[in-house]
C-alpha positions as MATLAB code, in Angstrom:
seq = 'XXXXXXXXXXXXXXXXXXXXXXXXXXXXXXXXXXXXXXXXXXXXXXXXXXXXXXXXXXXXXXXXXXXXXX';
ca = [
     102.450   93.844   87.572;
     102.598   93.554   91.431;
     100.902   96.511   93.275;
     104.046   98.136   94.686;
     106.004   98.063   91.319;
     102.705   99.600   89.590;
     102.702  102.329   92.196;
     106.452  102.990   92.009;
     105.988  103.053   88.016;
     103.145  105.623   88.505;
     105.185  107.991   90.802;
     108.105  107.823   88.514;
     106.077  108.653   85.457;
     104.457  111.542   87.322;
     107.491  113.010   88.730;
     108.843  112.849   85.048;
     105.823  114.606   83.994;
     106.149  117.366   86.497;
     109.754  117.907   85.431;
     108.516  118.326   81.774;
     105.795  120.716   82.813;
     107.835  123.012   85.344;
     111.590  123.093   84.351;
     112.116  126.216   82.484;
     108.823  127.778   83.279;
     108.609  131.245   85.325;
     106.953  130.793   88.705;
     106.099  132.905   91.615;
     106.358  131.454   95.307;
     103.649  131.944   97.931;
     106.135  134.346   99.765;
     106.550  136.698   96.585;
     109.978  135.413   95.475;
     109.882  134.671   91.674;
     112.211  132.959   89.129;
     112.437  130.120   86.719;
     112.466  126.283   87.917;
     115.734  124.879   87.222;
     115.213  121.391   88.631;
     112.267  118.969   89.967;
     112.898  115.879   92.051;
     110.957  113.708   94.605;
     112.138  114.097   98.235;
     111.089  111.166  100.370;
     110.431  113.569  103.214;
     108.561  116.587  101.675;
     107.228  115.297   98.275;
     107.721  116.867   95.114;
     110.494  119.764   95.366;
     111.591  122.394   93.177;
     115.032  124.577   92.664;
     114.786  128.173   91.274;
     117.481  129.453   89.342;
     119.320  132.145   91.531;
     118.068  131.063   94.814;
     119.780  128.908   97.298;
     116.529  127.248   98.821;
     114.485  124.340   97.643;
     110.816  124.760   97.919;
     107.983  122.324   97.895;
     105.816  122.713   94.793;
     102.740  123.618   96.683;
     104.415  127.000   97.268;
     104.328  128.081   93.440;
     101.921  129.911   91.098;
     102.631  130.193   87.500;
     103.399  133.803   86.374;
     100.450  134.818   83.948;
     100.964  136.893   80.888;
      99.678  140.687   81.113;
];
């Protein structure tokens, strides 16, 4: 497989894996907002992005932390 197609395939597979790992999970953002991840997608300008149910903003995944059970 040519290098470009291989890289695209790897990126696509990792985005799908991120969707599987994150959608439906409770997270806390670095600014203190919390919620459940509703969707994950790849933004060509910003990288992997998430949408949290109940908020109007879309964040890069680097701003999330998983909520830990007590």
